[in-house]
N, C-alpha and C positions, 0 to 999 in steps of 0.2 A: 621767309619771303619779306621783302621790303614793301610794306603796304603803302608807303608814301608814293611810290611809283603808280600804283593803281589809283589812289586818290587823285593824283595829279592828272592822270588820263581821264578820269571821270569829270573833273572840273573843266578840263579843256573841252571835252565833248559837250558839256552843258553850255559853255561860252559860245561854242561854234553852232549851237542850235540842233545838235544831233538827236536830242531827246524831245524836240518840239513835234507836235502833231503825230504822236505815236498812236496806233490803234487802241481804242479804249480810254484815251486820255479824258479825264474829267468824269469818268464813270466810276461807280463804286466797284470794289473788288468783289468777286463772287464769294458767297459764304464758304468758310473753311469746313470741308466735310470731316475733318479730323479734330474739330474744336472740342469735342467731348472727351478726347484723350488727354492725359497729362502732357504738359508742354514739352517735357524732355523726351516724349515718345513720338510726338507728331511727325518728325522728320523720318524716323524709322518706318512709320506706317506709310508715308508717301513713297519712300524708296521701295518698300515691299509691293505696294500697289503698282508702281511704275514697272516693276520687274515681273508683273503678272501674278502676283500672290494675293489676289483679292479673294473675297468670300466665294464667288462662283467658281473660280479656278481651284480653290482649295477643296471645295465640295467634289469636283470632278476627280481631283487627285486622290481623295479619300475613297471614292467609288472604285477607282482603278486599283488601289491597294487592297481593298476588300475583294475585288475580283481575282487578284493574284493569289490571295490566301485561299479562296474557294477552289482555284485551279489546282492547287497543291493537293487537295483532298478529293478531287472529283474523279469520276470514271472517265475513260477515253471519250465516250459520247458526250458527257457533260462538259469536258474540257473544250471540245470543239465549239460548243455554244458559248461558253464563257470567254474563249479567245475572241470570238466575234464581238461580244459585248465590250471586251477590253479594247479591241481595235477601234470600235465606234467611239468610246470615251477618249482614246488617244487622239483621234481625228478631231473630236469636239474641242479638246484642250488646245491642240495646235491651231485650230480656227480662232479660238478666243484670244490666244496669245498673238496671233498674226493681226487680228483686228486692233490690238493694243499697240501694234508697231514693234512687237518683240519677235525677232527672227528665230524661227524654230528649226531652220535648216543649217544652223551653225555646226561646226565640227564637234563642239561639246555636246550638243543635243544628239547629233548622229551617233557619237560614241556611246552616250547614255542609252540611246535606243538600241544599239547593237548589243550592249551588255544586257539590257533588259530582255531582248529577244533570245539571247543565248540562255538566260536563266529560265525562260519559259518554254524551251524546247522539251518535247516529251519523247521518251524512248519507247 
């Protein structure tokens, strides 16, 4: 890509005053929550967080995985209770992702959910 085009557009916007009076102008930037990570990993951590892979979501995903493993070994009666717990965690995860602006009703998520439901069917 020709970066000169981008630079010229930015300079023109500056001359035209398009960057004047922006919200937060003159105020310090908020502290970087990823400052304790090595510099080359910070962007990866931001991307993961923005895609819903933060500590809280990861914990719920791990709980769901544990419930799946328990269901494989459980009796039919136990499976029903574990399935309810699993569905509660799935709802919790969807709610968390929705609050973060991550759409959980995408076709990819629906396909994943269908595959997951098929794996969890009990005969």
